[in-house]
MIFI-543771 format. One record per residue: residue number from 1; residue in one letter; x, y, z of N, C-alpha, C in turn. Coordinates in nm, 4 decimals. Example, Ala and Ser with C-alpha at 12.3 -4.5 7.8 and 13.67 -1.06 7.14 Angstrom:
% residues 2
<rec><nr>1</nr><rest>a</rest><n_x>1.3190</n_x><n_y>-0.5690</n_y><n_z>0.7800</n_z><ca_x>1.2300</ca_x><ca_y>-0.4500</ca_y><ca_z>0.7800</ca_z><c_x>1.3200</c_x><c_y>-0.3300</c_y><c_z>0.7800</c_z></rec>
<rec><nr>2</nr><rest>s</rest><n_x>1.2850</n_x><n_y>-0.2250</n_y><n_z>0.7080</n_z><ca_x>1.3670</ca_x><ca_y>-0.1060</ca_y><ca_z>0.7140</ca_z><c_x>1.2900</c_x><c_y>0.0030</c_y><c_z>0.7870</c_z></rec>
% end
This chain:
% residues 87
<rec><nr>1</nr><rest>m</rest><n_x>2.5555</n_x><n_y>3.8272</n_y><n_z>4.3033</n_z><ca_x>2.6372</ca_x><ca_y>3.8135</ca_y><ca_z>4.1860</ca_z><c_x>2.6002</c_x><c_y>3.7722</c_y><c_z>4.0714</c_z></rec>
<rec><nr>2</nr><rest>k</rest><n_x>2.6689</n_x><n_y>3.8805</n_y><n_z>3.9799</n_z><ca_x>2.6213</ca_x><ca_y>3.8700</ca_y><ca_z>3.8262</ca_z><c_x>2.6781</c_x><c_y>3.7541</c_y><c_z>3.7507</c_z></rec>
<rec><nr>3</nr><rest>l</rest><n_x>2.5881</n_x><n_y>3.6980</n_y><n_z>3.6831</n_z><ca_x>2.6422</ca_x><ca_y>3.5875</ca_y><ca_z>3.5896</ca_z><c_x>2.6890</c_x><c_y>3.6281</c_y><c_z>3.4630</c_z></rec>
<rec><nr>4</nr><rest>t</rest><n_x>2.8388</n_x><n_y>3.6138</n_y><n_z>3.4638</n_z><ca_x>2.9260</ca_x><ca_y>3.6499</ca_y><ca_z>3.3341</ca_z><c_x>2.9934</c_x><c_y>3.5115</c_y><c_z>3.3068</c_z></rec>
<rec><nr>5</nr><rest>s</rest><n_x>3.0747</n_x><n_y>3.5284</n_y><n_z>3.1815</n_z><ca_x>3.1359</ca_x><ca_y>3.4257</ca_y><ca_z>3.0965</ca_z><c_x>3.2311</c_x><c_y>3.4062</c_y><c_z>3.1822</c_z></rec>
<rec><nr>6</nr><rest>e</rest><n_x>3.2844</n_x><n_y>3.5102</n_y><n_z>3.2603</n_z><ca_x>3.4289</ca_x><ca_y>3.5040</ca_y><ca_z>3.3529</ca_z><c_x>3.4091</c_x><c_y>3.3908</c_y><c_z>3.4663</c_z></rec>
<rec><nr>7</nr><rest>l</rest><n_x>3.2874</n_x><n_y>3.3699</n_y><n_z>3.4701</n_z><ca_x>3.2561</ca_x><ca_y>3.2420</ca_y><ca_z>3.5982</ca_z><c_x>3.3006</c_x><c_y>3.1124</c_y><c_z>3.5527</c_z></rec>
<rec><nr>8</nr><rest>t</rest><n_x>3.3424</n_x><n_y>3.0429</n_y><n_z>3.6654</n_z><ca_x>3.3618</ca_x><ca_y>2.8778</ca_y><ca_z>3.6158</ca_z><c_x>3.2275</c_x><c_y>2.8197</c_y><c_z>3.6288</c_z></rec>
<rec><nr>9</nr><rest>d</rest><n_x>3.2017</n_x><n_y>2.7226</n_y><n_z>3.5427</n_z><ca_x>3.1005</ca_x><ca_y>2.6268</ca_y><ca_z>3.5489</ca_z><c_x>3.0411</c_x><c_y>2.6383</c_y><c_z>3.7083</c_z></rec>
<rec><nr>10</nr><rest>e</rest><n_x>3.1062</n_x><n_y>2.5935</n_y><n_z>3.7810</n_z><ca_x>3.0707</ca_x><ca_y>2.5450</ca_y><ca_z>3.9292</ca_z><c_x>3.0473</c_x><c_y>2.6903</c_y><c_z>3.9954</c_z></rec>
<rec><nr>11</nr><rest>a</rest><n_x>3.1218</n_x><n_y>2.7999</n_y><n_z>3.9199</n_z><ca_x>3.0447</ca_x><ca_y>2.9078</ca_y><ca_z>4.0131</ca_z><c_x>2.9271</c_x><c_y>2.9328</c_y><c_z>3.9713</c_z></rec>
<rec><nr>12</nr><rest>l</rest><n_x>2.8853</n_x><n_y>2.9096</n_y><n_z>3.8314</n_z><ca_x>2.7503</ca_x><ca_y>2.9570</ca_y><ca_z>3.7745</ca_z><c_x>2.6630</c_x><c_y>2.8624</c_y><c_z>3.8404</c_z></rec>
<rec><nr>13</nr><rest>l</rest><n_x>2.6798</n_x><n_y>2.7134</n_y><n_z>3.8458</n_z><ca_x>2.5800</ca_x><ca_y>2.6452</ca_y><ca_z>3.9270</ca_z><c_x>2.5647</c_x><c_y>2.6731</c_y><c_z>4.0428</c_z></rec>
<rec><nr>14</nr><rest>r</rest><n_x>2.6521</n_x><n_y>2.6911</n_y><n_z>4.1268</n_z><ca_x>2.6234</ca_x><ca_y>2.7630</ca_y><ca_z>4.2853</ca_z><c_x>2.5592</c_x><c_y>2.8576</c_y><c_z>4.2807</c_z></rec>
<rec><nr>15</nr><rest>e</rest><n_x>2.5600</n_x><n_y>2.9717</n_y><n_z>4.1938</n_z><ca_x>2.4968</ca_x><ca_y>3.0757</ca_y><ca_z>4.2044</ca_z><c_x>2.3422</c_x><c_y>3.0923</c_y><c_z>4.1432</c_z></rec>
<rec><nr>16</nr><rest>l</rest><n_x>2.3516</n_x><n_y>2.9895</n_y><n_z>4.0446</n_z><ca_x>2.1870</ca_x><ca_y>2.9585</ca_y><ca_z>4.0168</ca_z><c_x>2.1136</c_x><c_y>2.8553</c_y><c_z>4.1263</c_z></rec>
<rec><nr>17</nr><rest>g</rest><n_x>2.2105</n_x><n_y>2.7759</n_y><n_z>4.1868</n_z><ca_x>2.1212</ca_x><ca_y>2.7220</ca_y><ca_z>4.3115</ca_z><c_x>2.0665</c_x><c_y>2.7910</c_y><c_z>4.3930</c_z></rec>
<rec><nr>18</nr><rest>a</rest><n_x>2.1777</n_x><n_y>2.9183</n_y><n_z>4.4252</n_z><ca_x>2.1391</ca_x><ca_y>3.0093</ca_y><ca_z>4.5468</ca_z><c_x>2.0212</c_x><c_y>3.0799</c_y><c_z>4.5005</c_z></rec>
<rec><nr>19</nr><rest>r</rest><n_x>2.0034</n_x><n_y>3.1099</n_y><n_z>4.3977</n_z><ca_x>1.9050</ca_x><ca_y>3.1703</ca_y><ca_z>4.3367</ca_z><c_x>1.7582</c_x><c_y>3.1055</c_y><c_z>4.3362</c_z></rec>
<rec><nr>20</nr><rest>l</rest><n_x>1.8019</n_x><n_y>2.9905</n_y><n_z>4.3104</n_z><ca_x>1.6312</ca_x><ca_y>2.8734</ca_y><ca_z>4.3222</ca_z><c_x>1.6178</c_x><c_y>2.8533</c_y><c_z>4.4721</c_z></rec>
<rec><nr>21</nr><rest>e</rest><n_x>1.7300</n_x><n_y>2.8471</n_y><n_z>4.5495</n_z><ca_x>1.6891</ca_x><ca_y>2.8409</ca_y><ca_z>4.6878</ca_z><c_x>1.6052</c_x><c_y>2.9504</c_y><c_z>4.7494</c_z></rec>
<rec><nr>22</nr><rest>r</rest><n_x>1.6700</n_x><n_y>3.0848</n_y><n_z>4.6970</n_z><ca_x>1.5808</ca_x><ca_y>3.1940</ca_y><ca_z>4.7474</ca_z><c_x>1.4573</c_x><c_y>3.2283</c_y><c_z>4.7032</c_z></rec>
<rec><nr>23</nr><rest>r</rest><n_x>1.4318</n_x><n_y>3.1708</n_y><n_z>4.5536</n_z><ca_x>1.2963</ca_x><ca_y>3.1744</ca_y><ca_z>4.5094</ca_z><c_x>1.1881</c_x><c_y>3.0648</c_y><c_z>4.6007</c_z></rec>
<rec><nr>24</nr><rest>r</rest><n_x>1.2536</n_x><n_y>2.9594</n_y><n_z>4.6440</n_z><ca_x>1.2053</ca_x><ca_y>2.8548</ca_y><ca_z>4.7006</ca_z><c_x>1.1475</c_x><c_y>2.8964</c_y><c_z>4.8457</c_z></rec>
<rec><nr>25</nr><rest>i</rest><n_x>1.2431</n_x><n_y>2.9812</n_y><n_z>4.8930</n_z><ca_x>1.2257</ca_x><ca_y>3.0520</ca_y><ca_z>5.0533</ca_z><c_x>1.1219</c_x><c_y>3.1490</c_y><c_z>5.0200</c_z></rec>
<rec><nr>26</nr><rest>d</rest><n_x>1.1192</n_x><n_y>3.2250</n_y><n_z>4.9339</n_z><ca_x>1.0254</ca_x><ca_y>3.3131</ca_y><ca_z>4.9134</ca_z><c_x>0.9128</c_x><c_y>3.2832</c_y><c_z>4.8728</c_z></rec>
<rec><nr>27</nr><rest>a</rest><n_x>0.8892</n_x><n_y>3.1947</n_y><n_z>4.8175</n_z><ca_x>0.7472</ca_x><ca_y>3.1066</ca_y><ca_z>4.8071</ca_z><c_x>0.7232</c_x><c_y>3.0129</c_y><c_z>4.9166</c_z></rec>
<rec><nr>28</nr><rest>n</rest><n_x>0.7642</n_x><n_y>3.0495</n_y><n_z>5.0360</n_z><ca_x>0.7316</ca_x><ca_y>2.9732</ca_y><ca_z>5.1798</ca_z><c_x>0.7289</c_x><c_y>2.8288</c_y><c_z>5.1390</c_z></rec>
<rec><nr>29</nr><rest>l</rest><n_x>0.8197</n_x><n_y>2.7536</n_y><n_z>5.0823</n_z><ca_x>0.7957</ca_x><ca_y>2.6093</ca_y><ca_z>5.0446</ca_z><c_x>0.9237</c_x><c_y>2.5393</c_y><c_z>5.0838</c_z></rec>
<rec><nr>30</nr><rest>t</rest><n_x>0.9168</n_x><n_y>2.4529</n_y><n_z>5.1774</n_z><ca_x>1.0347</ca_x><ca_y>2.3154</ca_y><ca_z>5.2173</ca_z><c_x>1.1055</c_x><c_y>2.3096</c_y><c_z>5.0896</c_z></rec>
<rec><nr>31</nr><rest>q</rest><n_x>1.2231</n_x><n_y>2.2333</n_y><n_z>5.1104</n_z><ca_x>1.2936</ca_x><ca_y>2.1440</ca_y><ca_z>5.0093</ca_z><c_x>1.1656</c_x><c_y>2.0462</c_y><c_z>4.9893</c_z></rec>
<rec><nr>32</nr><rest>a</rest><n_x>1.1171</n_x><n_y>1.9697</n_y><n_z>5.0926</n_z><ca_x>1.0333</ca_x><ca_y>1.8630</ca_y><ca_z>5.0695</ca_z><c_x>0.9154</c_x><c_y>1.8525</c_y><c_z>4.9820</c_z></rec>
<rec><nr>33</nr><rest>q</rest><n_x>0.8480</n_x><n_y>1.9852</n_y><n_z>5.0169</n_z><ca_x>0.7709</ca_x><ca_y>2.0446</ca_y><ca_z>4.9600</ca_z><c_x>0.7672</c_x><c_y>2.0841</c_y><c_z>4.7874</c_z></rec>
<rec><nr>34</nr><rest>l</rest><n_x>0.8479</n_x><n_y>2.1164</n_y><n_z>4.7731</n_z><ca_x>0.9089</ca_x><ca_y>2.1565</ca_y><ca_z>4.6511</ca_z><c_x>0.9608</c_x><c_y>2.0648</c_y><c_z>4.5626</c_z></rec>
<rec><nr>35</nr><rest>a</rest><n_x>1.0298</n_x><n_y>1.9668</n_y><n_z>4.6170</n_z><ca_x>1.0622</ca_x><ca_y>1.8691</ca_y><ca_z>4.5854</ca_z><c_x>0.9191</c_x><c_y>1.7807</c_y><c_z>4.4943</c_z></rec>
<rec><nr>36</nr><rest>l</rest><n_x>0.8521</n_x><n_y>1.7553</n_y><n_z>4.6005</n_z><ca_x>0.7016</ca_x><ca_y>1.6748</ca_y><ca_z>4.5686</ca_z><c_x>0.6379</c_x><c_y>1.7155</c_y><c_z>4.4593</c_z></rec>
<rec><nr>37</nr><rest>e</rest><n_x>0.6574</n_x><n_y>1.8769</n_y><n_z>4.4453</n_z><ca_x>0.5814</ca_x><ca_y>1.9389</ca_y><ca_z>4.3565</ca_z><c_x>0.6379</c_x><c_y>1.9248</c_y><c_z>4.2201</c_z></rec>
<rec><nr>38</nr><rest>a</rest><n_x>0.7698</n_x><n_y>1.9370</n_y><n_z>4.2082</n_z><ca_x>0.8377</ca_x><ca_y>1.9247</ca_y><ca_z>4.1052</ca_z><c_x>0.8640</c_x><c_y>1.7731</c_y><c_z>4.0428</c_z></rec>
<rec><nr>39</nr><rest>g</rest><n_x>0.8258</n_x><n_y>1.6821</n_y><n_z>4.1278</n_z><ca_x>0.8480</ca_x><ca_y>1.5341</ca_y><ca_z>4.1189</ca_z><c_x>0.9722</c_x><c_y>1.4863</c_y><c_z>4.1219</c_z></rec>
<rec><nr>40</nr><rest>i</rest><n_x>1.0709</n_x><n_y>1.5495</n_y><n_z>4.2104</n_z><ca_x>1.1953</ca_x><ca_y>1.5008</ca_y><ca_z>4.2124</ca_z><c_x>1.2362</c_x><c_y>1.4774</c_y><c_z>4.3447</c_z></rec>
<rec><nr>41</nr><rest>s</rest><n_x>1.3389</n_x><n_y>1.3938</n_y><n_z>4.3734</n_z><ca_x>1.3846</ca_x><ca_y>1.3634</ca_y><ca_z>4.5120</ca_z><c_x>1.4239</c_x><c_y>1.4885</c_y><c_z>4.5929</c_z></rec>
<rec><nr>42</nr><rest>k</rest><n_x>1.3991</n_x><n_y>1.4814</n_y><n_z>4.7067</n_z><ca_x>1.4547</ca_x><ca_y>1.6202</ca_y><ca_z>4.7900</ca_z><c_x>1.6314</c_x><c_y>1.6098</c_y><c_z>4.7969</c_z></rec>
<rec><nr>43</nr><rest>r</rest><n_x>1.6735</n_x><n_y>1.5005</n_y><n_z>4.7840</n_z><ca_x>1.8184</ca_x><ca_y>1.4939</ca_y><ca_z>4.7818</ca_z><c_x>1.8709</c_x><c_y>1.5812</c_y><c_z>4.6608</c_z></rec>
<rec><nr>44</nr><rest>t</rest><n_x>1.7556</n_x><n_y>1.5319</n_y><n_z>4.5377</n_z><ca_x>1.8338</ca_x><ca_y>1.6074</ca_y><ca_z>4.4057</ca_z><c_x>1.8033</c_x><c_y>1.7436</c_y><c_z>4.4114</c_z></rec>
<rec><nr>45</nr><rest>l</rest><n_x>1.6894</n_x><n_y>1.7955</n_y><n_z>4.5067</n_z><ca_x>1.6725</ca_x><ca_y>1.9397</ca_y><ca_z>4.5202</ca_z><c_x>1.7778</c_x><c_y>1.9891</c_y><c_z>4.5787</c_z></rec>
<rec><nr>46</nr><rest>e</rest><n_x>1.8373</n_x><n_y>1.9236</n_y><n_z>4.6722</n_z><ca_x>1.9583</ca_x><ca_y>1.9718</ca_y><ca_z>4.7760</ca_z><c_x>2.0705</c_x><c_y>1.9923</c_y><c_z>4.6919</c_z></rec>
<rec><nr>47</nr><rest>r</rest><n_x>2.0642</n_x><n_y>1.8995</n_y><n_z>4.5639</n_z><ca_x>2.1992</ca_x><ca_y>1.9257</ca_y><ca_z>4.5146</ca_z><c_x>2.1659</c_x><c_y>2.0378</c_y><c_z>4.4131</c_z></rec>
<rec><nr>48</nr><rest>i</rest><n_x>2.0502</n_x><n_y>2.0606</n_y><n_z>4.3406</n_z><ca_x>2.0273</ca_x><ca_y>2.1702</ca_y><ca_z>4.2628</ca_z><c_x>2.0874</c_x><c_y>2.3190</c_y><c_z>4.3643</c_z></rec>
<rec><nr>49</nr><rest>e</rest><n_x>2.0048</n_x><n_y>2.3219</n_y><n_z>4.4717</n_z><ca_x>2.0486</ca_x><ca_y>2.4111</ca_y><ca_z>4.5579</ca_z><c_x>2.1777</c_x><c_y>2.4642</c_y><c_z>4.6184</c_z></rec>
<rec><nr>50</nr><rest>t</rest><n_x>2.2620</n_x><n_y>2.3667</n_y><n_z>4.6074</n_z><ca_x>2.4143</ca_x><ca_y>2.3684</ca_y><ca_z>4.6471</ca_z><c_x>2.5017</c_x><c_y>2.3703</c_y><c_z>4.5174</c_z></rec>
<rec><nr>51</nr><rest>g</rest><n_x>2.4383</n_x><n_y>2.3720</n_y><n_z>4.3917</n_z><ca_x>2.5316</ca_x><ca_y>2.3773</ca_y><ca_z>4.2542</ca_z><c_x>2.6018</c_x><c_y>2.2620</c_y><c_z>4.2376</c_z></rec>
<rec><nr>52</nr><rest>d</rest><n_x>2.5518</n_x><n_y>2.1560</n_y><n_z>4.2767</n_z><ca_x>2.6165</ca_x><ca_y>2.0014</ca_y><ca_z>4.2367</ca_z><c_x>2.5496</c_x><c_y>1.9943</c_y><c_z>4.0894</c_z></rec>
<rec><nr>53</nr><rest>s</rest><n_x>2.6434</n_x><n_y>1.8977</n_y><n_z>4.0229</n_z><ca_x>2.5672</ca_x><ca_y>1.8838</ca_y><ca_z>3.8751</ca_z><c_x>2.4747</c_x><c_y>1.7863</c_y><c_z>3.8879</c_z></rec>
<rec><nr>54</nr><rest>t</rest><n_x>2.3836</n_x><n_y>1.8144</n_y><n_z>3.7767</n_z><ca_x>2.2417</ca_x><ca_y>1.7228</ca_y><ca_z>3.8066</ca_z><c_x>2.1767</c_x><c_y>1.7342</c_y><c_z>3.6635</c_z></rec>
<rec><nr>55</nr><rest>d</rest><n_x>2.0746</n_x><n_y>1.6404</n_y><n_z>3.6379</n_z><ca_x>2.0254</ca_x><ca_y>1.6340</ca_y><ca_z>3.4966</ca_z><c_x>1.9636</c_x><c_y>1.7480</c_y><c_z>3.4532</c_z></rec>
<rec><nr>56</nr><rest>f</rest><n_x>1.9798</n_x><n_y>1.7943</n_y><n_z>3.3670</n_z><ca_x>1.8790</ca_x><ca_y>1.9540</ca_y><ca_z>3.3113</ca_z><c_x>1.7680</c_x><c_y>1.9258</c_y><c_z>3.3320</c_z></rec>
<rec><nr>57</nr><rest>v</rest><n_x>1.6992</n_x><n_y>1.8190</n_y><n_z>3.2899</n_z><ca_x>1.5673</ca_x><ca_y>1.7850</ca_y><ca_z>3.3158</ca_z><c_x>1.5101</c_x><c_y>1.8251</c_y><c_z>3.4583</c_z></rec>
<rec><nr>58</nr><rest>m</rest><n_x>1.5655</n_x><n_y>1.7805</n_y><n_z>3.5581</n_z><ca_x>1.5651</ca_x><ca_y>1.7582</ca_y><ca_z>3.7360</ca_z><c_x>1.5633</c_x><c_y>1.9530</c_y><c_z>3.7211</c_z></rec>
<rec><nr>59</nr><rest>l</rest><n_x>1.6351</n_x><n_y>2.0087</n_y><n_z>3.6593</n_z><ca_x>1.6411</ca_x><ca_y>2.1661</ca_y><ca_z>3.6708</ca_z><c_x>1.5151</c_x><c_y>2.2308</c_y><c_z>3.5872</c_z></rec>
<rec><nr>60</nr><rest>i</rest><n_x>1.4803</n_x><n_y>2.1656</n_y><n_z>3.4928</n_z><ca_x>1.3296</ca_x><ca_y>2.2383</ca_y><ca_z>3.4444</ca_z><c_x>1.1934</c_x><c_y>2.1933</c_y><c_z>3.5107</c_z></rec>
<rec><nr>61</nr><rest>r</rest><n_x>1.2302</n_x><n_y>2.0959</n_y><n_z>3.5986</n_z><ca_x>1.1285</ca_x><ca_y>2.0462</ca_y><ca_z>3.6950</ca_z><c_x>1.1039</c_x><c_y>2.1607</c_y><c_z>3.7778</c_z></rec>
<rec><nr>62</nr><rest>v</rest><n_x>1.1854</n_x><n_y>2.1807</n_y><n_z>3.8612</n_z><ca_x>1.2195</ca_x><ca_y>2.2929</ca_y><ca_z>3.9719</ca_z><c_x>1.1483</c_x><c_y>2.4152</c_y><c_z>3.9093</c_z></rec>
<rec><nr>63</nr><rest>l</rest><n_x>1.2247</n_x><n_y>2.4550</n_y><n_z>3.7996</n_z><ca_x>1.1779</ca_x><ca_y>2.5803</ca_y><ca_z>3.7388</ca_z><c_x>1.0170</c_x><c_y>2.5623</c_y><c_z>3.7038</c_z></rec>
<rec><nr>64</nr><rest>r</rest><n_x>0.9699</n_x><n_y>2.4567</n_y><n_z>3.6572</n_z><ca_x>0.8058</ca_x><ca_y>2.4465</ca_y><ca_z>3.6410</ca_z><c_x>0.7471</c_x><c_y>2.4797</c_y><c_z>3.7820</c_z></rec>
<rec><nr>65</nr><rest>a</rest><n_x>0.7925</n_x><n_y>2.4369</n_y><n_z>3.8810</n_z><ca_x>0.7223</ca_x><ca_y>2.4062</ca_y><ca_z>4.0110</ca_z><c_x>0.7133</c_x><c_y>2.5592</c_y><c_z>4.0573</c_z></rec>
<rec><nr>66</nr><rest>l</rest><n_x>0.8470</n_x><n_y>2.6327</n_y><n_z>4.0384</n_z><ca_x>0.8079</ca_x><ca_y>2.7443</ca_y><ca_z>4.0900</ca_z><c_x>0.7937</c_x><c_y>2.8598</c_y><c_z>3.9726</c_z></rec>
<rec><nr>67</nr><rest>k</rest><n_x>0.7434</n_x><n_y>2.8106</n_y><n_z>3.8923</n_z><ca_x>0.6641</ca_x><ca_y>2.8911</ca_y><ca_z>3.7624</ca_z><c_x>0.7563</c_x><c_y>3.0015</c_y><c_z>3.7093</c_z></rec>
<rec><nr>68</nr><rest>l</rest><n_x>0.8752</n_x><n_y>2.9470</n_y><n_z>3.7061</n_z><ca_x>0.9621</ca_x><ca_y>3.0502</ca_y><ca_z>3.6214</ca_z><c_x>1.0177</c_x><c_y>2.9753</c_y><c_z>3.4953</c_z></rec>
<rec><nr>69</nr><rest>v</rest><n_x>0.9394</n_x><n_y>2.8994</n_y><n_z>3.4168</n_z><ca_x>0.9864</ca_x><ca_y>2.8444</ca_y><ca_z>3.2881</ca_z><c_x>0.9779</c_x><c_y>2.9478</c_y><c_z>3.1588</c_z></rec>
<rec><nr>70</nr><rest>e</rest><n_x>0.9036</n_x><n_y>3.0504</n_y><n_z>3.1976</n_z><ca_x>0.9152</ca_x><ca_y>3.1513</ca_y><ca_z>3.0723</ca_z><c_x>1.0123</c_x><c_y>3.2334</c_y><c_z>3.1202</c_z></rec>
<rec><nr>71</nr><rest>g</rest><n_x>1.0897</n_x><n_y>3.2515</n_y><n_z>3.1959</n_z><ca_x>1.2431</ca_x><ca_y>3.3065</ca_y><ca_z>3.2408</ca_z><c_x>1.3411</c_x><c_y>3.2280</c_y><c_z>3.1500</c_z></rec>
<rec><nr>72</nr><rest>l</rest><n_x>1.3135</n_x><n_y>3.1138</n_y><n_z>3.0680</n_z><ca_x>1.3824</ca_x><ca_y>3.0789</ca_y><ca_z>3.0216</ca_z><c_x>1.4049</c_x><c_y>3.1098</c_y><c_z>2.8682</c_z></rec>
<rec><nr>73</nr><rest>e</rest><n_x>1.2878</n_x><n_y>3.1879</n_y><n_z>2.8321</n_z><ca_x>1.2653</ca_x><ca_y>3.2686</ca_y><ca_z>2.6966</ca_z><c_x>1.3695</c_x><c_y>3.3845</c_y><c_z>2.7115</c_z></rec>
<rec><nr>74</nr><rest>n</rest><n_x>1.3759</n_x><n_y>3.4676</n_y><n_z>2.8072</n_z><ca_x>1.5021</ca_x><ca_y>3.5566</ca_y><ca_z>2.8270</ca_z><c_x>1.6483</c_x><c_y>3.4993</c_y><c_z>2.8295</c_z></rec>
<rec><nr>75</nr><rest>l</rest><n_x>1.6381</n_x><n_y>3.3611</n_y><n_z>2.8921</n_z><ca_x>1.7834</ca_x><ca_y>3.3064</ca_y><ca_z>2.8941</ca_z><c_x>1.8596</c_x><c_y>3.2702</c_y><c_z>2.7506</c_z></rec>
<rec><nr>76</nr><rest>i</rest><n_x>1.7533</n_x><n_y>3.2008</n_y><n_z>2.6447</n_z><ca_x>1.8027</ca_x><ca_y>3.1689</ca_y><ca_z>2.5290</ca_z><c_x>1.7090</c_x><c_y>3.2068</c_y><c_z>2.4573</c_z></rec>
<rec><nr>77</nr><rest>p</rest><n_x>1.6870</n_x><n_y>3.3424</n_y><n_z>2.4126</n_z><ca_x>1.5754</ca_x><ca_y>3.3791</ca_y><ca_z>2.3298</ca_z><c_x>1.5756</c_x><c_y>3.3120</c_y><c_z>2.1798</c_z></rec>
<rec><nr>78</nr><rest>d</rest><n_x>1.4728</n_x><n_y>3.3177</n_y><n_z>2.1078</n_z><ca_x>1.4720</ca_x><ca_y>3.2433</ca_y><ca_z>1.9837</ca_z><c_x>1.5210</c_x><c_y>3.3399</c_y><c_z>1.8969</c_z></rec>
<rec><nr>79</nr><rest>l</rest><n_x>1.6230</n_x><n_y>3.3038</n_y><n_z>1.8136</n_z><ca_x>1.6649</ca_x><ca_y>3.3924</ca_y><ca_z>1.6615</ca_z><c_x>1.5603</c_x><c_y>3.4011</c_y><c_z>1.5734</c_z></rec>
<rec><nr>80</nr><rest>p</rest><n_x>1.5227</n_x><n_y>3.5023</n_y><n_z>1.4926</n_z><ca_x>1.4401</ca_x><ca_y>3.5082</ca_y><ca_z>1.3957</ca_z><c_x>1.4772</c_x><c_y>3.4100</c_y><c_z>1.3012</c_z></rec>
<rec><nr>81</nr><rest>q</rest><n_x>1.4006</n_x><n_y>3.3783</n_y><n_z>1.1969</n_z><ca_x>1.4077</ca_x><ca_y>3.2699</ca_y><ca_z>1.1147</ca_z><c_x>1.5223</c_x><c_y>3.3743</c_y><c_z>1.0092</c_z></rec>
<rec><nr>82</nr><rest>s</rest><n_x>1.6240</n_x><n_y>3.2804</n_y><n_z>0.9596</n_z><ca_x>1.7047</ca_x><ca_y>3.3307</ca_y><ca_z>0.8832</ca_z><c_x>1.6198</c_x><c_y>3.3274</c_y><c_z>0.7377</c_z></rec>
<rec><nr>83</nr><rest>p</rest><n_x>1.6589</n_x><n_y>3.3970</n_y><n_z>0.6617</n_z><ca_x>1.6102</ca_x><ca_y>3.3905</ca_y><ca_z>0.5035</ca_z><c_x>1.6843</c_x><c_y>3.2477</c_y><c_z>0.4330</c_z></rec>
<rec><nr>84</nr><rest>i</rest><n_x>1.7745</n_x><n_y>3.1884</n_y><n_z>0.4733</n_z><ca_x>1.8682</ca_x><ca_y>3.1130</ca_y><ca_z>0.3989</ca_z><c_x>1.7399</c_x><c_y>2.9803</c_y><c_z>0.4412</c_z></rec>
<rec><nr>85</nr><rest>t</rest><n_x>1.6980</n_x><n_y>2.9708</n_y><n_z>0.5408</n_z><ca_x>1.6071</ca_x><ca_y>2.8598</ca_y><ca_z>0.6033</ca_z><c_x>1.4643</c_x><c_y>2.8507</c_y><c_z>0.4921</c_z></rec>
<rec><nr>86</nr><rest>l</rest><n_x>1.4323</n_x><n_y>2.9312</n_y><n_z>0.4272</n_z><ca_x>1.3363</ca_x><ca_y>2.9867</ca_y><ca_z>0.3695</ca_z><c_x>1.3128</c_x><c_y>2.9170</c_y><c_z>0.2525</c_z></rec>
<rec><nr>87</nr><rest>l</rest><n_x>1.4476</n_x><n_y>2.8953</n_y><n_z>0.1901</n_z><ca_x>1.4639</ca_x><ca_y>2.8490</ca_y><ca_z>0.0360</ca_z><c_x>1.4374</c_x><c_y>2.6950</c_y><c_z>0.0266</c_z></rec>
% end
């Protein structure tokens, strides 16, 4: 599924969760293993993978454990410094 602004918040969470689940499986990790590596509970990981609302910090921990933090740069790229901020 393509991530677009037309999707509901819930649909976006479900799709992101499904993508993280596929990454976990591709890395040959169980939910318990990834949760341990991410420093979160298995239940929290289950909630993330099913698209349930969760604390953003928990999502970052999973991204870090899957070595996907650098992908956040593409998600929200930094803007060049505005000339007005230099004054």
